[in-house]
Backbone as CSV, one residue per row, in Angstrom:
resi,resn,N_x,N_y,N_z,CA_x,CA_y,CA_z,C_x,C_y,C_z
1,MET,-49.262,123.841,18.245,-48.219,123.771,17.243,-47.693,125.151,16.866
2,LEU,-48.489,126.204,17.071,-48.058,127.545,16.691,-46.759,127.964,17.367
3,GLU,-46.468,127.417,18.554,-45.247,127.812,19.241,-43.988,127.416,18.471
4,ASP,-44.104,126.489,17.527,-42.966,126.073,16.709,-42.868,126.870,15.411
5,LEU,-43.782,127.837,15.229,-43.845,128.583,13.976,-43.500,130.050,14.192
6,LEU,-43.184,130.733,13.102,-42.859,132.153,13.136,-43.933,132.926,12.376
7,ARG,-44.471,133.969,12.984,-45.483,134.775,12.293,-44.791,135.684,11.288
8,VAL,-45.282,135.671,10.046,-44.679,136.494,8.993,-45.631,137.545,8.450
9,GLY,-46.915,137.489,8.817,-47.834,138.488,8.308,-49.258,138.283,8.780
10,VAL,-50.092,139.275,8.455,-51.517,139.233,8.763,-52.266,139.698,7.521
11,ILE,-53.284,138.930,7.135,-54.100,139.307,5.982,-54.990,140.478,6.383
12,THR,-54.919,141.564,5.586,-55.694,142.762,5.918,-56.981,142.857,5.115
13,SER,-56.947,142.403,3.846,-58.137,142.549,2.995,-57.951,141.770,1.697
14,PRO,-59.046,141.612,0.934,-58.906,141.045,-0.410,-58.163,142.043,-1.294
15,HIS,-57.582,141.560,-2.373,-56.940,142.428,-3.360,-57.435,141.991,-4.732
16,GLY,-58.282,142.780,-5.321,-58.847,142.401,-6.613,-59.988,141.412,-6.448
17,ILE,-60.378,140.780,-7.580,-61.560,139.904,-7.565,-61.230,138.424,-7.738
18,LYS,-59.935,138.084,-7.873,-59.560,136.700,-8.160,-59.060,135.932,-6.937
19,GLY,-59.305,136.459,-5.736,-58.931,135.715,-4.536,-57.574,136.055,-3.968
20,GLU,-56.929,137.096,-4.495,-55.657,137.500,-3.896,-55.930,138.201,-2.566
21,VAL,-54.956,138.138,-1.668,-55.090,138.789,-0.365,-53.939,139.760,-0.148
22,LYS,-54.264,140.853,0.543,-53.251,141.841,0.902,-52.755,141.477,2.302
23,VAL,-51.430,141.350,2.434,-50.818,140.915,3.692,-49.935,142.031,4.245
24,TYR,-50.147,142.351,5.516,-49.225,143.254,6.204,-48.101,142.380,6.765
25,PRO,-46.865,142.544,6.252,-45.776,141.670,6.708,-45.317,142.016,8.124
26,THR,-45.091,140.988,8.932,-44.569,141.174,10.289,-43.165,140.589,10.402
27,THR,-42.529,140.381,9.264,-41.170,139.878,9.216,-40.246,141.013,8.811
28,ASP,-38.991,140.927,9.199,-38.045,141.983,8.834,-37.644,141.896,7.367
29,ASP,-37.996,140.819,6.684,-37.627,140.629,5.287,-38.826,140.164,4.464
30,PRO,-39.681,141.096,3.995,-40.855,140.699,3.210,-40.494,139.943,1.925
31,GLN,-39.278,140.111,1.399,-38.856,139.394,0.198,-38.852,137.880,0.430
32,LYS,-38.841,137.482,1.704,-38.886,136.069,2.095,-40.095,135.365,1.467
33,PHE,-41.193,136.112,1.253,-42.401,135.515,0.681,-42.137,134.914,-0.700
34,LYS,-41.186,135.484,-1.443,-40.872,134.958,-2.786,-40.356,133.520,-2.725
35,ARG,-39.713,133.153,-1.628,-39.111,131.818,-1.492,-40.084,130.780,-0.933
36,LEU,-41.234,131.229,-0.451,-42.160,130.319,0.221,-43.064,129.587,-0.763
37,LYS,-43.328,128.330,-0.471,-44.279,127.528,-1.241,-45.603,127.386,-0.489
38,THR,-45.521,127.384,0.857,-46.708,127.239,1.698,-46.625,128.176,2.896
39,VAL,-47.780,128.447,3.492,-47.869,129.160,4.760,-48.929,128.463,5.608
40,VAL,-48.853,128.663,6.902,-49.883,128.160,7.803,-50.791,129.343,8.137
41,LEU,-52.086,129.172,7.893,-53.079,130.194,8.198,-53.674,129.905,9.573
42,PHE,-53.795,130.941,10.408,-54.412,130.772,11.725,-55.417,131.901,11.930
43,ASP,-56.682,131.530,12.081,-57.757,132.522,12.202,-58.192,132.744,13.652
44,GLY,-57.408,132.264,14.593,-57.759,132.403,16.005,-58.372,131.145,16.582
45,LYS,-58.857,130.257,15.700,-59.466,129.002,16.148,-58.712,127.793,15.616
46,GLU,-58.514,127.775,14.296,-57.856,126.614,13.700,-56.731,127.052,12.777
47,GLU,-55.794,126.137,12.573,-54.698,126.404,11.649,-54.775,125.424,10.495
48,ARG,-54.428,125.931,9.326,-54.415,125.078,8.142,-53.342,125.577,7.188
49,THR,-52.856,124.686,6.352,-51.797,125.032,5.412,-52.402,125.486,4.095
50,ALA,-51.786,126.503,3.500,-52.222,127.004,2.199,-51.008,127.074,1.269
51,ASP,-51.242,126.773,-0.011,-50.187,126.813,-1.021,-50.128,128.195,-1.657
52,ILE,-48.920,128.719,-1.809,-48.740,130.033,-2.433,-48.539,129.841,-3.933
53,GLU,-49.395,130.499,-4.736,-49.284,130.428,-6.198,-48.623,131.662,-6.784
54,GLY,-48.672,132.776,-6.072,-48.083,133.999,-6.606,-47.803,135.010,-5.510
55,VAL,-46.752,135.833,-5.726,-46.354,136.857,-4.766,-46.063,138.148,-5.536
56,LYS,-46.667,139.250,-5.074,-46.385,140.575,-5.622,-46.211,141.531,-4.441
57,PHE,-45.688,142.694,-4.736,-45.499,143.691,-3.688,-46.215,144.973,-4.096
58,PHE,-46.925,145.596,-3.141,-47.663,146.821,-3.392,-47.502,147.723,-2.173
59,LYS,-46.787,148.829,-2.329,-46.468,149.736,-1.221,-45.807,148.917,-0.111
60,GLN,-46.349,149.001,1.121,-45.726,148.237,2.214,-46.331,146.842,2.366
61,PHE,-47.214,146.452,1.446,-47.918,145.177,1.561,-47.353,144.106,0.624
62,VAL,-47.630,142.856,0.980,-47.345,141.707,0.120,-48.702,141.234,-0.389
63,ILE,-48.804,141.018,-1.690,-50.038,140.508,-2.278,-49.811,139.026,-2.573
64,LEU,-50.606,138.159,-1.953,-50.457,136.716,-2.133,-51.643,136.137,-2.883
65,LYS,-51.354,135.219,-3.775,-52.386,134.387,-4.402,-52.237,133.006,-3.783
66,LEU,-53.242,132.602,-3.026,-53.245,131.291,-2.380,-54.095,130.338,-3.204
67,LYS,-53.585,129.131,-3.401,-54.295,128.123,-4.196,-55.696,127.858,-3.642
68,GLN,-55.826,127.876,-2.320,-57.091,127.543,-1.664,-58.072,128.717,-1.625
69,CYS,-57.744,129.830,-2.261,-58.596,131.016,-2.229,-58.841,131.490,-3.659
70,GLY,-60.058,131.246,-4.163,-60.320,131.529,-5.573,-61.239,132.696,-5.862
71,SER,-61.781,133.352,-4.826,-62.708,134.453,-5.088,-62.517,135.562,-4.060
72,MET,-63.104,136.710,-4.386,-63.038,137.833,-3.466,-63.770,137.508,-2.159
73,ASP,-64.876,136.745,-2.235,-65.609,136.362,-1.018,-64.752,135.489,-0.109
74,GLU,-64.033,134.532,-0.714,-63.146,133.672,0.085,-62.027,134.510,0.699
75,ALA,-61.474,135.435,-0.064,-60.412,136.313,0.441,-60.939,137.180,1.588
76,GLN,-62.173,137.646,1.470,-62.799,138.467,2.513,-62.886,137.691,3.826
77,ARG,-63.184,136.400,3.749,-63.289,135.565,4.956,-61.931,135.353,5.634
78,LEU,-60.841,135.606,4.910,-59.500,135.433,5.479,-58.990,136.689,6.193
79,ARG,-59.770,137.753,6.178,-59.383,139.001,6.837,-58.965,138.734,8.287
80,LYS,-57.884,139.331,8.722,-57.316,139.209,10.082,-56.697,137.842,10.359
81,THR,-56.583,136.987,9.339,-55.925,135.692,9.512,-54.413,135.912,9.563
82,GLU,-53.764,135.251,10.513,-52.313,135.366,10.652,-51.628,134.301,9.802
83,LEU,-50.461,134.652,9.253,-49.679,133.721,8.441,-48.406,133.337,9.193
84,TYR,-48.127,132.040,9.214,-46.958,131.516,9.909,-46.142,130.625,8.975
85,ILE,-44.840,130.522,9.283,-43.960,129.592,8.576,-43.109,128.861,9.614
86,THR,-42.459,127.784,9.173,-41.545,127.066,10.063,-40.193,127.781,10.090
87,LYS,-39.403,127.497,11.091,-38.053,128.074,11.161,-37.226,127.642,9.961
88,GLU,-37.444,126.405,9.492,-36.701,125.904,8.332,-37.028,126.733,7.091
89,GLN,-38.293,127.111,6.922,-38.688,127.936,5.788,-38.052,129.322,5.861
90,SER,-37.818,129.798,7.052,-37.265,131.135,7.230,-35.797,131.188,6.819
91,GLY,-35.113,130.065,6.953,-33.682,130.046,6.656,-32.880,130.277,7.923
92,PRO,-31.576,130.060,7.832,-30.749,130.180,9.030,-30.582,131.624,9.478
93,CYS,-30.397,131.794,10.766,-30.097,133.119,11.299,-28.628,133.430,11.030
94,GLY,-28.325,134.698,10.934,-26.934,135.116,10.765,-26.191,135.054,12.088
95,GLU,-24.926,135.387,12.043,-24.127,135.392,13.259,-24.703,136.419,14.230
96,ASP,-24.761,136.073,15.496,-25.322,136.919,16.550,-26.794,137.244,16.318
97,GLU,-27.507,136.385,15.565,-28.945,136.541,15.379,-29.652,135.315,15.936
98,ASN,-30.846,135.530,16.471,-31.670,134.438,16.979,-33.113,134.719,16.624
99,PHE,-33.922,133.670,16.551,-35.351,133.850,16.392,-35.890,134.403,17.707
100,VAL,-36.773,135.373,17.631,-37.357,135.969,18.828,-38.002,134.891,19.694
101,ALA,-38.685,133.941,19.068,-39.361,132.872,19.827,-38.371,132.076,20.668
102,ASP,-37.131,131.921,20.197,-36.128,131.171,20.947,-35.617,131.941,22.164
103,LEU,-35.758,133.265,22.151,-35.262,134.082,23.259,-36.245,134.127,24.428
104,MET,-37.529,133.917,24.128,-38.545,134.017,25.179,-38.311,132.964,26.260
105,GLY,-38.358,133.401,27.505,-38.207,132.486,28.628,-36.765,132.227,29.048
106,LEU,-35.786,132.789,28.305,-34.396,132.590,28.714,-34.152,133.230,30.072
107,ARG,-33.309,132.571,30.866,-32.880,133.151,32.138,-31.799,134.180,31.801
108,VAL,-31.943,135.378,32.320,-31.004,136.463,32.029,-30.097,136.643,33.238
109,VAL,-28.771,136.503,32.995,-27.770,136.560,34.052,-26.774,137.671,33.727
110,THR,-26.393,138.444,34.741,-25.428,139.520,34.506,-24.011,138.967,34.490
111,ASP,-23.089,139.762,33.961,-21.683,139.348,33.925,-21.065,139.352,35.326
112,GLU,-21.827,139.750,36.329,-21.377,139.678,37.723,-21.965,138.448,38.418
113,GLY,-22.656,137.570,37.651,-23.178,136.321,38.189,-24.549,136.422,38.822
114,GLU,-25.185,137.572,38.752,-26.492,137.771,39.367,-27.599,137.435,38.363
115,VAL,-28.607,136.659,38.835,-29.754,136.366,37.976,-30.623,137.620,37.932
116,LEU,-30.769,138.182,36.730,-31.527,139.418,36.564,-33.023,139.130,36.448
117,GLY,-33.369,138.070,35.705,-34.775,137.736,35.522,-34.983,136.874,34.294
118,GLU,-36.179,136.985,33.686,-36.562,136.164,32.530,-36.891,137.055,31.344
119,MET,-36.404,136.650,30.186,-36.681,137.357,28.936,-38.158,137.174,28.583
120,THR,-38.900,138.290,28.407,-40.340,138.165,28.165,-40.815,138.774,26.859
121,ASP,-40.038,139.717,26.276,-40.520,140.366,25.051,-39.365,141.037,24.324
122,VAL,-39.599,141.334,23.050,-38.655,142.094,22.243,-39.412,143.261,21.639
123,LEU,-38.907,144.463,21.876,-39.492,145.667,21.292,-38.631,146.069,20.103
124,GLU,-39.275,146.292,18.958,-38.529,146.706,17.779,-38.553,148.218,17.708
125,THR,-37.369,148.808,17.804,-37.246,150.259,17.697,-36.516,150.561,16.398
126,GLY,-36.359,151.801,16.080,-35.681,152.159,14.833,-34.230,151.734,14.805
127,ALA,-33.501,151.995,15.886,-32.062,151.755,15.888,-31.705,150.295,16.155
128,ASN,-32.214,149.752,17.230,-31.929,148.368,17.606,-33.101,147.818,18.413
129,ASP,-33.183,146.495,18.490,-34.221,145.880,19.315,-33.925,146.169,20.787
130,VAL,-34.969,146.082,21.594,-34.834,146.234,23.045,-35.440,144.993,23.677
131,TYR,-34.680,144.333,24.559,-35.144,143.121,25.229,-35.804,143.502,26.547
132,VAL,-36.965,142.931,26.799,-37.702,143.168,28.033,-37.438,141.984,28.965
133,VAL,-36.916,142.292,30.145,-36.590,141.264,31.134,-37.434,141.521,32.375
134,ARG,-38.199,140.499,32.784,-39.013,140.632,34.000,-38.215,140.091,35.177
135,MET,-38.009,140.962,36.163,-37.274,140.576,37.359,-38.220,139.848,38.308
136,GLU,-37.668,139.155,39.322,-38.497,138.424,40.282,-39.468,139.344,41.008
137,SER,-39.082,140.608,41.175,-39.945,141.580,41.857,-41.152,141.973,41.003
138,GLY,-41.117,141.569,39.706,-42.194,141.938,38.793,-41.841,143.161,37.961
139,LYS,-40.817,143.879,38.384,-40.360,145.054,37.647,-39.746,144.609,36.321
140,GLU,-39.889,145.438,35.286,-39.305,145.118,33.991,-38.080,145.989,33.743
141,VAL,-37.059,145.372,33.159,-35.841,146.077,32.774,-35.752,146.018,31.256
142,LEU,-35.425,147.141,30.638,-35.265,147.197,29.190,-33.783,147.219,28.869
143,LEU,-33.341,146.216,28.082,-31.931,146.115,27.706,-31.795,146.302,26.199
144,PRO,-30.951,147.237,25.765,-30.741,147.386,24.327,-30.007,146.161,23.770
145,ALA,-30.466,145.670,22.622,-29.844,144.484,22.011,-28.613,144.929,21.217
146,ILE,-27.586,145.320,21.963,-26.313,145.734,21.357,-25.199,144.901,21.976
147,LYS,-24.099,144.751,21.243,-23.004,143.871,21.678,-22.439,144.230,23.042
148,SER,-22.421,145.511,23.399,-21.863,145.898,24.698,-22.791,145.535,25.862
149,CYS,-24.036,145.197,25.559,-25.000,144.855,26.608,-25.340,143.354,26.595
150,ILE,-25.620,142.801,25.413,-25.950,141.380,25.293,-24.652,140.656,24.939
151,LEU,-24.058,139.998,25.913,-22.730,139.413,25.726,-22.775,138.042,25.060
152,LYS,-23.764,137.212,25.471,-23.832,135.855,24.927,-25.238,135.298,25.093
153,VAL,-25.705,134.602,24.052,-26.983,133.895,24.127,-26.677,132.414,23.975
154,ASP,-27.011,131.636,24.995,-26.760,130.197,24.980,-28.116,129.486,25.042
155,LEU,-28.639,129.138,23.849,-29.971,128.528,23.789,-30.001,127.153,24.436
156,GLU,-28.905,126.393,24.295,-28.867,125.046,24.892,-28.920,125.120,26.413
157,LYS,-28.269,126.114,26.977,-28.252,126.303,28.422,-29.511,127.063,28.890
158,GLY,-30.214,127.702,27.928,-31.405,128.472,28.275,-31.072,129.761,28.993
159,GLU,-29.958,130.377,28.571,-29.461,131.517,29.328,-28.908,132.612,28.420
160,MET,-29.058,133.844,28.871,-28.497,135.001,28.189,-27.590,135.720,29.175
161,LEU,-26.349,135.964,28.768,-25.390,136.679,29.607,-25.385,138.136,29.171
162,VAL,-25.599,139.045,30.142,-25.693,140.464,29.807,-24.785,141.310,30.698
163,HIS,-24.451,142.469,30.178,-23.780,143.503,30.959,-24.799,144.620,31.114
164,VAL,-25.163,144.916,32.356,-26.161,145.954,32.597,-25.466,147.307,32.561
165,LEU,-25.825,148.097,31.565,-25.231,149.427,31.419,-25.663,150.319,32.569
166,GLU,-24.796,151.234,32.929,-25.058,152.142,34.051,-26.368,152.881,33.851
167,GLY,-27.196,152.898,34.892,-28.452,153.628,34.854,-29.658,152.809,34.445
168,LEU,-29.464,151.600,33.912,-30.598,150.807,33.434,-31.462,150.247,34.557
169,LEU,-30.888,150.069,35.745,-31.661,149.510,36.858,-32.206,150.582,37.799
170,ASP,-31.978,151.838,37.476,-32.456,152.942,38.354,-33.951,153.120,38.238
C-alpha cells in the first residue's frame, strides 16, 4: 500500500516527556502538517495510522503530538519511523507540477521521436530538480526539470516528452 502514499517525514527522536516526536520533514512544504489529521507510520515492517493532536515547529523540525503516543518511551520506540500521507491529503499539484511517485517508470521520449529510456529518480538540487533517466544501455542521463527541457508529462499515456539539451548525452 505504501506505493499509493507520499513520504512527508521521518521521526528522529522524542521531544519532551509527554510523547511528542521530532520529525525531519521530507516534503517541500512542512506547513502541510498543520492541515493533517492523520499520518501513516511505517517502521520498516508494518504500517499503521496515527491521529495528529498537535503540530509545532522547532528549527528545521516539525514537532508532532500523536494520539497513540503518550510517553517518552513510546516516542523513543518510534525513532526512524517514516510518516506517509495520501495524495488527497497533500492537496492538488499546481500547474506543471506532478507527484514524484507518478513520474517514476514513465517512458521518456525525445522531441525527435526517439525513446530515451525510463524515469527512475528525482534529485533535488538548489535551483531545480533533476530527473534521472535510465537508458536501455544502462547508462543514466540527467535532465534538468526546466520548461526548455521537460516539454510535456502525460501520466495517462505513461510518457514524458523531453528536449535533450546540447551536451547532455556526451
